N, C-alpha and C positions, 0 to 999 in steps of 0.2 A: 602845541607838543603833538604829534603823534602816540595815541596810545593803542599799545601793540599788545594784545590776548593773545598767550606765550603757553598757558598752562588750562588745565582741565581740573577742575575740581569736581570731587563725586562726594556730596553731603549724605552722611547718615543718620545724621535727625529724622524730625517729625518731617522735613521736607522731601525726603527720599521718597519715591513712585514707588519703586520695589528693590526692597534690601535686599534682597536673594540673588534677583539678577545680578546686582552689584558686582555680588564679589564673583561672578561667572568674567563679567567684562573685564574685571582687573586682571582676574587669572591671564585670558585671553590678551588684553594688552603687554603683560609680562613676555607671553611668550611671542610678541614681536619685538622684542628688545626694547623697548622704550620706559624707561626708566618712571617707576610709582614707589613714593611714601607715603606708610599708614601713618596718619594722624591722630595719634592715640588721646585719647579724649574730646578731642577737637569735634564739636558737630558729630557726637555720634561714634568717634572714631573713623571720618572720613580719609575718604584717598587724594593726594595730589597726582594727576598722571602730569609726566614733563614732555606735555605734545600738546598741540592744539589742534591736529590734525583732522581734518574733514572724514576719514576712515574712521577713526574711534568715534567720533561725533555720530556717527550713523551707525555704529554697532550700539552706542548705549542708546539710542533714540529707538531701536527698531526692539532693542531689548525692554523697552518703558522702564529706562534708565532715569532717574530727574540728572544733569548734569551743570553747572555752571561754569565758562568761560571766563578767567582772570589773567589781569595782569601783573608786569612784575613787581608796581606798587601793592597791589592786593595781596601777592604773596610775601612780600617783607611785614606786612599788616596781621595776619594768619605768624609766620614765624616770632614776632612781637608778641604775639598774646600765647603760643607755646609755651615762651620763655618765661612770663611772667604768673604760668599757672601750672596745675599737676597735668600737665601733658608732654609728649615728647613725640618726637619723628622718627621713625624707622622706615630704612632702604627696606623696600621688597629684591631680594639683588636675583635671586633664579628663580623658576618655574621645578616645586618636588615633583617627582614621581609616586604618585598613588597609587596605591593597594587597597582592593576590601577585602579581606578574607570573610566567604560564604560558601557554604556548600553550591554546588553546580546542577542540582536536582530544586526542582517546585517547593518551595516551602508555602506553607497556610498563612504565611503572615509576612510584611513587607520588613523593609529595614529602614530608619529615618534619614541615616548619613547616604545610602545610597539614593534616595529621594529627594534628597539638598543636592547632592553634586549631579544628579542628571539636570533637577530643574533649573540649576546655576548653569548647566552646562560646561564643567568641571571634568576633565578624563579621567578615567582611571582603568586599573583593571581590574579583573576578579581573580581571586588566588584560593587554593582551599588545601587541605591538607598534603597532599601529594606535591605540590608546589614546596611549599614551605622543606618539606621533606626531601626534597630535590634541591635544597638551598638556593631557590630563587630569589628569596626575601632581600638580597643583598644589591638585588636591582631597585630598590625603589628608597625613599624616603621618606615614607608617610605614610601605615597602614591603620586602617579600621576592622575590630576586631567584630566582627556583624553577632548578632543575637547568637550565643554560644553557650555549650555545657561544655567544657573541658574537663570535668570530674569523669566523665562517664554512665553518669544518671541521664543521659540522653532528654534531656530537658527537664527532668521529673516530668512528663506528660503521662508516662505509665499509667494514672490511675486513672484520668478520664478520656486517653486517645489508645490505649495498646492495640485495638480494633482497628484502627485509622490506617488508612493504607498509604498517607504521609508519613506516618509513624513509624510503619512496618520496612517502609522505605529508607528513611533516614534510619533505623538502628542497624538494616542489613548492607547498606550501603558503607555506614561507620566500620561495621567489623570487616566486608571487604576490601576494605582500606588498610587497616592493620593486621588484616593476614599477608595482603601482598607483601607488605613491607615487612613481614619477620617478627609483627607482637605478638603475644599472646592472648593478649586482651586488649580492648579500645582507652581504657585505661591507659593502660599503659604507652600506647599508641600517642595520644592526645599528651602525655606528659612531656612526649618529646616534643612534640611541637610546641608547647608553652614556654620549655626551654631554649630554643631556637626564635621564639617571639622575642623572647629575654634577651638575647644574645644581638640579637638584632638591635635591640634599646639601647644596650649598653656601648653597643660600637658606632652611636651616633644616630640611630634611629629613631623616628618620633611614634610614638603608638597612642590610637585614640580609640574608647570603647567605651559600650554603651550597654542599658540593662543586665544578663544577667552575665556576658562575657569578662567586666573585672572581678567577682567575686567568684565566679568555678575556677578562674586563672592562678586567681590566688589560693583557693582549696586544692585544686590540681598539685602548687609546688608543694604546698604544706603537710598534704598526703602521702608523697611520695613514700612507696614500701607498706603502706596500710590499706587494709580492705576497709573501707570506707561505703561500697553497695553492697544491698541488700538482694535478695533473693532473685526478682523480676531482672536486676541489671546483670549478675553476673553468675547466677545459677546457685550461688552460698551466700550464710548472714553474713551480714560484717563484723568486723573483729570488733569482740566486746570492750579491748581495751584501744579501741580506736582512737578519743577523746585526746587520752594522755598519749599517744605518739605522735601526733601533729607536734611539726615543728615550722612555727612559723616565723623564724628568721630568715626562712626561703625567700620567702613571701615579698611581693612592692611595698603593698599598703596595709592591708591586713594584718590586726594583733587579736590572740586570746578570743579567735570566734570558735561557736561551736559548731560543728556541721550537723544538720539535720538528716540524719538517715534515711527514716519512714520515707516510704515509698508516696504512701495515700496523701501525703503534704506538700504543695507546691511553693515549697522557697527550698534555699540549698543550706541558709545560716543563718544564725540571731542575729548577723552586725545587718541584717536586711530592713531595715524600715518601713516597710510595701502597709503593713495592716494597720501600723501609727498616723503615716502618710494619708491613707484611706478612708482612717475615721475623721479626718477634718474635711473631707468633702470636696466636689468639684472647683470651691470657688476659694482653694486653700491657695498660698504665695509662697515660693522660696527668692532668695532675695541675694542678689551679685553684689560682693564685695567690691569695693574702691581701694587701688592700688597705690603707691607712689611711679607716676609713670618714667622719672626721671630716676628712679632708683632701681629699680626693678622693670623692664619693661615685659617679660615675658606674663606673668599672671594679668598682668595691663591687655595684654592684646588677646591675651582667651576669654578677658571678660567686656570686651567692645559691646558696646550696645545702648540703644536710644531711649533702652527703659531700666531699670534695677530691680523692679517688681516683676517676679513671671509666674504663671500662672503654672501650675504642678501639674503633672502628669505619673499615671502609672506605668510599671512593666512590671517583669517578673522579680525583678530585685529594685526600687525604686528610691532609694538613700541610705546610708550608709550612718550607723549612730556613730559619734564621733571619737567615742571611750574606745572604738575598734578601731582607731587609726593609727598608725605608725608615727614616730615625734618628725620625720622629715617631711611629712605631708601638709602641703599647702592647699586649704579649705577656701577653693573659690567663689563658692556660692551654697547658701545653708538655708534649710528652714526653719524660720526660725522662734516659731512656733514647739520645735521639739527638741531643735538644740540637732541635727541631721544634717549631714555633709551630704548636697544633692550632684557637687562637681568640684574633682577635685584633680591636684597636681603637686607632680615631683618631677627632679631630677634623678637620673639614674646613669651612674656611669657617665658615657658621652652623649647621652640620648635624653628623652623628655618621655613623659608620657601624663596623657590626663583621661579621667574617665568622670563620667554624665549618665546618673544615674536614674533608668527610667525608659519607655518604649518610643515614646513618638509625643515630641511637645504641643503638637494639634491636636493629638486624641487623649484623651484623659487617659481612658481606658479601653486598650485595645483587644480585641479579643481575636483566638482563631479564627480564621475566613471571614473576618471585614474585609471591606476593598481598602486601599490606600489612600491616606490623605492627597488631596488634592491640593496641592503647594498653590496653583498659581490665585486659591483663594485666601491664600496667608502669607501678601508678600511681605508682610512687616511682622512675620513671624520671630521675638525678640530669643523665643527658646530654638526655632533652627539656627538663627545666628549663631549663636554657641557653638552649633557644630560646625558653620563655616568659617568661622574664625581662627577656627586652629589648621585647617588647610593652610593659611600661610605661613604656620613657625618656623617650619622647614627654613623657608625663604629670606627669613627677618634675621637681618646684622643684630644681633643681641649680647647685652651686655650681661655679662656676670656677674650681680651684685646683688647683696641681700633684702631679701622682700620685706618690705614696707607696708604697713596695712594702714590706710587712709582713714577709713570710713569701719565701723561696726557695723552688723547689721543692725537694721530699724524696726521693728514693729509695728508695718503698716495699717491702716485704719483697715484695708481691705483684707487683710490676713485675717 
């Protein structure tokens, strides 16, 4: 009997030679109209390509991605394993149109998501305030928010960098955009940008953000009409009753957070756990939850990896205390020593958002002016895999079922 190799399996376990490039090749395969299934929890979240095309094999080989050619009997065996286990198959139906929200001027730091997309060779557009205010968000399925401060505090860099050319340029550019669109202040302009982003999600878009963007987005919403800006930011003192006037019914995920208005303190809110995470040192870990793949595929997709213990990394915001999270939020990963959420997810309207705290998964403490991470030296980064898992969520045919947690966080000996 002739054994016909009809499929390509891209394993995502320890056998994989370049986990990050694999996502990009899969994206390219979908762009060619070839059917792909994401095999959730099977060998680290492998991909099954419904083709044995030499062109696809050449693409995989040229990118250093390990693959296996398999036949119908192999496929049936895999499907049997999936059926009997906490695994599932998800069809990747289409290519999401991606955008990264980032200023178009040079900044003295890099963005992990852009580096991941560039390394994986996944195309995206760069958009910023002007584009959003002009209604261009509707062109996209997935938007990532670059390291950003939506409160009008300009990243709280004033104390350390107020005389730096890049800081002066950031402030002046932001003020020019606000003035161009008829706003009295950057805070007012950023709030409208935030509301348009929220509308994008409510209408079915997918939002992903890291570092300071999630918390400052929510603080912008909660502080609508409230002066939380001190003299260096808007020329006037803060409203003495600002904390009592915050409205967290407007936010996506935060509740009862206190705003830190002091311009000399490099933090926006007491919801951020950076100090406590930093106290554990560079050899601490956070842990990915495991979910029921057959009951709720979305958290399972977002947590696909070849390991569940991932080294911590810091950012301006590095994690959120769980008592500051609203009830509708699903925690996807947690620092188990602290009870701090590192990675969260929720549905909002017709869309979804997930937020991942910290700046660069392969640079424990990234400082202003440091060179970008070379991802060719981190091909198996589980922290970067979390970023790339998010890219395919808009493509997947999803079930809308109740989330069921399979395993609670474990205290690894390495933590």
